[in-house]
C-alpha positions in Angstrom: 51.2 72.2 6.2 51.4 73.3 9.8 48.8 75.7 11.2 51.2 78.1 12.9 48.6 80.5 14.4 46.6 77.6 15.8 49.5 75.2 16.6 48.3 74.6 20.2 44.5 74.6 19.7 41.7 75.6 17.4 38.6 76.5 19.5 35.2 76.5 17.7 32.5 78.7 19.3 28.9 78.7 18.2 26.8 81.7 19.3 23.4 83.2 18.5 23.6 85.9 15.8 22.3 88.4 18.3 25.3 87.9 20.6 27.9 90.6 20.0 30.2 90.1 23.0 31.5 86.5 22.8 33.9 86.9 19.9 35.8 90.0 21.3 35.8 88.4 24.8 37.3 85.2 23.5 39.8 87.1 21.4 40.9 89.1 24.5 41.5 85.9 26.5 43.2 83.9 23.6 46.7 82.8 24.5 49.5 82.5 21.9 49.1 79.5 19.6 45.3 79.3 19.9 42.8 80.4 17.3 39.1 81.1 17.8 36.7 80.2 15.1 33.4 81.9 16.1 30.3 81.2 14.1 26.8 82.6 14.6 23.5 80.8 14.0 20.7 83.1 12.9 17.8 83.9 15.3 15.5 86.9 15.3 16.2 89.7 17.7 12.9 89.0 19.5 11.8 89.8 23.1 12.1 87.1 25.7 10.0 88.5 28.5 7.6 85.6 28.9 7.9 81.8 29.1 6.3 81.5 25.7 8.7 84.0 24.1 11.7 82.2 25.6 10.3 78.9 24.4 9.9 80.3 20.9 13.5 81.6 20.9 14.8 78.2 21.9 12.9 76.7 19.0 14.4 79.3 16.7 17.9 78.4 18.0 17.4 74.7 17.5 16.2 75.2 13.9 19.4 76.9 12.8 22.1 75.7 15.3 23.1 72.6 13.3 23.9 74.7 10.2 26.2 76.9 12.3 27.9 73.9 13.8 28.4 72.4 10.4 30.1 75.6 9.3 32.4 75.5 12.4 33.3 71.9 11.7 33.8 72.2 7.9 35.8 75.4 7.4 39.0 73.3 6.8 40.5 73.7 10.3 38.6 71.3 12.5 38.6 72.7 16.0 40.0 70.7 18.9 37.1 71.8 21.1 33.7 73.2 20.3 31.4 74.9 22.7 27.8 76.2 22.2 27.0 79.3 24.2 23.4 80.5 24.1 
C-alpha cells in the first residue's frame, strides 16, 4: 500500500516533552507529500539556571530519549530522516 500523504518523505522528530513549539513549527513548514512524526521523550519541567541543573536535565533526557526514538522508528511508517532537537 502506498503512503499517499508521506509519498515524498516521512520526517521523524524527537523532542523533549516540555517543548511545545516544534510540532506546530514543523507542521507549518511541511511541504506537500511530507508527513511529520513528532514524538516526545519525558523529562521534568525543572529549572536550568545553574550548570548542575543543566547537567541533571541532560541526564534526564538521556534516560528517556531511546524509548522516544524507538517509538518514532516502530510506529509502522519508518521515517526517511530523524532528527533529535533538544
